[in-house]
C-alpha positions, 0 to 999 in steps of 0.5 A: 423900199428905201435903202435906209429901211433895208439897211435898218432891217439888216440889224435883225438877223432873221430880217437880214436873211429874209432881205438877202433871200428876197434878192432872189440870188441864193448863191449870193446868200451862200457867198455872204454866209461863207464870208461872214463866217470868215470874218466872225460877223452876223449875216446882217453885219457883213451885208451892212458892212459891205454897203459901208465899204462900198461907200468908202472904197468904191472907185468912180467906175464902181459907182457908175456901174451902180448908177447904171444898174439903178437906172434899169431897176424896178427895185433900186434899194435891192439892186443897190444892196446886191451890187454893194454886197457883190462888190465887197465879196469880190474885193475880199476874194481878190485881196485874200492872200493865200498864205494868210486867208484871214488877212485879205478883207477889204476893210483895212482892219489888218487881219483881225478877222472882223470888218467893223469891230475894234 
């Protein structure tokens, strides 16, 4: 499956959950579930937003890690999505401020509890 097709599937909530489950990492699904609740997003919105945030904010080193993972992958689209989601989860966790846990996401929305919503 191509990454574009995978991203399109994330628009449907049932398909988004199935897509994330198909990655074979239930812990990742649980982490996305917790993160999406914290940002008032659906599962698909968080996952699609993670890919967008990676595309806009990832360092050259992050991209190199992704390319290396893709070289060794039998399912590049799934590897790409999983890598981008994990990156976003880690970034959100690092930027979470203890005093205001809702203000620390990686999207730059300034604590509005939403990644891509105005």
